[in-house]
Structures are given as structure tokens and as C-alpha cells.
C-alpha positions, 0 to 999 in steps of 0.5 A: 499500500502507498501512503502519502504523508502531510509533507507530500512524501510517500511511503510503502506500508503493509496492508493491514498495518496499524497507523501507530506502527507507521508513525513509529517508522516515521519517527519515534518522537512522533509516535510518542506524541501521536494522539490520533490520525486523519486518513483521507481526511477522516479522523481515526484512531491510531489503532486503525489499519491501512487497507488501501492507498491513502493520505495520512496525517498524524495528529498531536496536541498541537493540532486542534483535532488532536486536542479535541480527541485528547479532551474527549477521551478525558470526558470518557474517563470522567464518565467512567469515574462517575459511573464507578462512584455512582453506579445508578447514574445515567449517561447523556453526552460528553463532547470536547469543547474549546476550553476542555470537555464536559459530560451530562449526567442524570444523578438520582441524588444531586452532587455539588462542587464539593464532590469533584475532588472525589471524582478527580481522584477516581479519574486519576486511578483510571489514568494510572491504570492505563486501560486500553481504549478499544473501538468496536463497530456494531450493528444498530441492534447490537448497540441497542442491546448493549445500552439497554443492558446498561439501562442507558436511556439517553444512549438508546434515544441517541441510537434511535435518532441515528439515520438508517445505515449510520456507522455505529461504534462503542468504545471500551476502557476497563469495565466501561463502555460508551456509545461514541463515534470517536476517535480516542487516544490509545489508552487512558494513560495518555492523559497527563493533566486535567482539572474539573472546573464547574457543575451546571444544569443542562436540559437534555438536548438543550430543550427546556421541555426535557429533564434537567441534567447535571453537567460537569465541566473540565479541561485537560492539557499535556503539560502541567504548566499549560494547565496552571496557566489556564486555571489562572486565566480561569480565576481571572475570568471569574473575577471579570464575569459580568454576571457576578461582577455586574451584580456586585457593582449594582449594575443589574439584578434579576428576580424570579418574580419578573422572570428569566431573561428580564434583567433590572438595570439598577441606578449604576447600570441605568446611568451607564446605559444613559451615558452610552445612549447619549454618546451613540445618538449624538454621534449618529446625528452628526453622521446624518441619521434621523431619529425615529420612535416606533411602537413596541408591538404590531399586528401580525399583518406587518410581520407577514409582509416583512417575512418575520412571521414565516421565518422568525415566528418561533422567536416572537412573543405573540399575543392572541391566537390566529385561529380565534382572534380577529387581531393578533399582536406581536411584540417586535423582534426588530424595528425594520418594518416600522421604519419602512412605513415611515419611509413610505409616508410621502413620495421619495426622490433619488435626491432624498436618498439615502435615508438614514433612520436610527432608533434606540429600540427596545426589542423582544425575542423568545429565547429558550430558558437554557440559553439565557445568561446575565446581560448577554442573552435576554428576552428584552433588550435595547438595540442601537438600530438603524436602516439605511434606504438608498439607491443601489449605487449608494450601497457601497458608500453607505456600507463603508460609512456604517463600517467606519461608524462602527469602528469608531464606536468600538475604539471609543469603547476600547474594545476594537481589538477584541473583535473579529469579522464574519461574513455570514452567507446563506446556505442554499440547501436550507430552503425554508430558512431563507427567502428563496431567490438564489440570484438575488443571494448570489448577487448580493453576496458578491457585492458584499464580498467586493465591499469587504475586500475593498475595506481590506479587513480580515474576515472568515466566511460562515455558510448558513449564518445569514439573515433570512433576507440577506447576507451580513457582516457580523462582528464577533467577540468572546466573553471571559469564558470563551463563549462567542457572540455576535455583538454587531451586524451590518446586513444588506437586504434585497427583499424588503423593498419589494415586499413593502412596495418601497420605491423612489423616483429616479433621475429619469423619472421612473420609479425604482426599488431602493436597497436597504442596509440594516445595521447597529452601531454598538449592538445591544446595550445590555450585551455591550454593557456586559462586555465592558464590565468584563473588559475593564473588570468593572473599572470603567474609563472615567468618561463612562463610569456611572460615578466619577468621583466620591467625596469622603468626609474625614470628620463630621465637621467636613460633611457640609464642605463635602456636599458643597464640593459635590454640587460644584462638580455636578454643576460642570457635569462631573458625576459625584456623590458624597460619603459623610457617614460616621465611619473611619476614612480607611473603611470608606476608601476601601469601599470606594475602591471596591466600587471601582470609582475613578477618583476619591476626594478626601476632605478634612478640616484643613482641606475645608479651610483652604478650599482644597481636596486630597486626591486618590486615583483608582489607578495611581493611588494618593496624588496629594493635595490640590485645589479644586480648580486643578482637580476639575481641570484634571478630571475634565481632561481625562473624561474628554479622552473617550475618543481614544477609548481611555 
């Protein structure tokens, strides 16, 4: 047999020779580090044999697929350990993920984080035993018999849902057998370093109608130093997690009486929201946008015209029953159809275009309860939304203008380096997901690709991620846990103008259809606030800090002086509060530091007499005593530097 290696070279092998033996012939070092292989592009175990001429690539932990196999093997070791300790537990699924692995279990009695060390100890024993990991291909009937014998009800559901003719395999290690397609490492002893990190709930198959299972997360590396670095980063992520820190800083809260995905912005959060909204709306006005204010709901008739009823109804909150009520209302999932009707109010000429309508839009989307998290995925949110209605000739220029606005916003927020670009395209095979107009899709995607290439940005392409009415450029970012979210989009819509009979009078006097660009500028305010909390660990730049200065009275005698200074700061637009409690000054300083307030002004008897303030900065510590005018000059200059994202 002839095997072609990754570097293009070829070598002769015996028919039936194992891949691990081929790896040894290439290099003993390669064989030691080998985890799995790819044969003709398909990931396989190292124990697989060569039966015909093929291409072959040996994968190590440096390769993403090798890393995934390493961590997936660790998830099986976790499952075996849990099964050893809790024999009546039912197994669900256990994949590798970007940060490690997890396994979902159905426990008869709940477990807690306190149980993880015991599970880890059992995992270590399994690794030390170095059980060979053996793949066995079976028929559907054999797989059902084995899993029924183990009383693994979730595995039986997985088998039932496999398409007829699917290749089914079982993997065994010691006394443990699992349904899995693989590939896996050759033995449990190949896993060197791991750590269980978290326990959460997870609905079976992500469906809130199904049973809530227990998900155990872990991570695994080849080197202890890599594991240590990761765990250190994980601790930093916990400190920055907006869902924890945002609550501690009084930015938002939730309450069971209100419901999931409906956060309450507290005074600090509402002030931050207001600061961002004013900044966005002022900048958009400078760039020629016209502000609109539209209803939060509309009749289903509107959404039927826009296409949302056909393509997005499951994600909407519908009030009423189509089969029983004369008028069915739905809360809006986006603002576009409302602004289209504003555009249609009066004849438009080519001279009126582009029309740039912007709105700070409160929107509603019926997210699954298992998907909601903090401020990043909620059922009610507010979007910095806009729609540009323009001639086909203006699309490229307007798209580039939107892109410039977004980059400016991201730079001001200080997060421009934390995003990457995704060109989201349609998938012609998913006919029900998208408007069925292949020519329009191909033409619009070609136009967007030209624009993106002209902008000279690096982007990845993602088939099947487009909006139902057109392709889009997504700005993607990861939270502190590595989960990726779309924070901003720019979309080109080829369908809405015809659906809503939108026209303009062209230069030659004929009526023509405009093009539409959907866009946001900083995305959802809630998600942006979450991102900012994690970016700055709650220590916001001066310009966006809800409270910029806290004035601390050294004694009761200086309380009135503190209030007077606060009024002077507020009069020139500085957000200031006082702390005149009868507490020790050290306690007040520590509390202000925990609140991450940029500046503290301490006023004792001497400062009050001389109209001075003792200044402490969040970053620099004690700055000494200065006049109030000098401090005002300092903070006003610093607060004006938001254009640099400081």
C-alpha cells in the first residue's frame, strides 16, 4: 500500500498495518506524541489499519483535532469515574469543547462542587491503570442491546435518532463502555493533566421541555504548566464575569418574580446605559441619521409582509391566537418594518436618498430558558438600530460609512481589538430558512464580498449564518469564558423593498426599488455593557463610569464642605456622590475602591479651610492635595479622552 504523508512524501506500508506502527517508522518522537490520525481527511484512531492507498496525517496536541480527541477521551474517563462512584447514574453526552470537555449526567441524588475532588481522584486511578481504549463497530441492534443492558436511556434515544445505515461504534476502557463515534487516544494513560472546573444544569438536548441534567465541566492539557496557566486565566475570568461582577457593582439584578431573561438595570447600570445612549445618538446625528420612535408591538399583518412571521415566528412573543382572534399582536423582534412605513409616508426622490433612520429600540425575542445568561442573552433588550434606504449605486458607500461608524464606536469603547469579522452567507440547502431567490442571494453576496475586500479587512466566511433576507457582516467577540457572541451586524437586504412596495423616483423620472442596509452601531446595550464590565473588570474609563468621583468626609465637621464640593462638580457635568457617614476614613476608601470609582476626594478640616481636596486615583493611588480648580481641570481633560477609548 502507498501512503501519502502531510508533507507530500510517500511511503510503502503493509496492508493491514496499524497507523501507530507507521508513526513509529516515521519517527519515534512522533509516535510518542501522536494522539489520533487523519486518513483521507477522516479522523481515526491510531489503532486503525491501512487497507488501501491513502493520505495520512498524524495528529498531536498541537493540532486542534488532536486536542479535541485528547479532551474527549478525558470526558470518557470522567464518565467512567462517575459511573464507578455512582453506579445508578445515567449517561447522556460528553463532547470536547474549546476550553476542555464536559459530560451530562442524570444523577438520582444531586452532587455539588464538594464532590469533584472525589471524582478527580477516581479519574486519576483510571489514568494510572492505563486501560487500553478499544473501538468496536456494531450493528444498530447490537448497540441497542448493549445500551439497554446498561439501562442507558439517553444512549438509546441517541441510537434511535441515528439515520438508517449510520456507522455505529462503541468504545470500551476497563469495565466501561460508551456509545461514541470517536476517535480516541490509545489508552487512558495518555492523559497527563486535567482538572474538573464547574457544575451546572443543562437540559437534555438543550430543550427546556426535557429533564434538567447535571453537567460537569473540565479541562485537560499535555503539560502541567499549560494547565496552571489556564486555571490562572480561569480565576481571572471569574473575577471579570459580568454576571457576578455586574451584580456586585449594582449594575443589574434579576428577580424570579419578573422572570428569566428580564434583568433590572439598577442606578449604576441605568446611568451607564444613559451615558452610552447619549454618546451613540449624538454621534449618529452628526453622521446624518434621523431619529425615529416606533411602537413596541404591531399586528401580525406587518410581520407577514416583512417575512418575520414565516421565518422568525418561533422567536417572537405573540399575543393572541390566529385561529380565534380577529387581531393578533406580536411584540417586535426588530424595528425594520416600522421604519419602512415611515419611509413610505410620502413620495421619495433620488435626491432624498440615502434616508438614514436610527432608533434606540427596545426589542423582544423568545429565547429558550437554557440559553439565557446575565445581560448577554435576554428576552428584552435595547438595540442601537438603524436602517439605511438608498439607491443601488449608494450601497457600497453607505456600507463603508456604517463600517467606519462601528469602528469608531468600538475604538471609543476600547474594545476594537477584541473583535473579529465574519461574512455570514446563506445556505442554499436550507430552503425554508431563507427567502428563495438564488440570483438575488448570489448577486448580493458578491457585492458584499467586493465591499469587504475593498475595505481590506480580515474576515472568515460562514455558510448558513445569514439573515433570512440577506447576507451580513458580523462582528464577533468572546466573553471571559470563551463563548462567542455576535455583538454587531451590518446586513444588506434585497427583499424588503419589494415586499413593502418601497420606491423612489429616479433621475429619469421612473420609479425604482431602493436597497436597504440594516445595521447597529454598538449592538445591544445590555450585551455591550456585559462586554465592558468584563473588559475593564468593572473599572470603567472615567468618561463612562457611572460615578466618577466620591467625596469622603474625614470627620463630621467636614460633611457640609463635601456636599458643597459635590454640587460644584455636578454643576460642570462631573458625576459625584458624597460619603459623610460616621465611619473611619480607611473603611470609606476601601469601599470606594471596591466600587471601582475613578477618583476619591478626601476633605478634612485643613482641606475645608483652604478650599482644597486630597486626591486618590483608582489607578495611581494618593496624588496629594490640590485646589479644586486643579482637580476639575484634571478630571475634565480625562473625561474628554473617550475618543481614544481611555
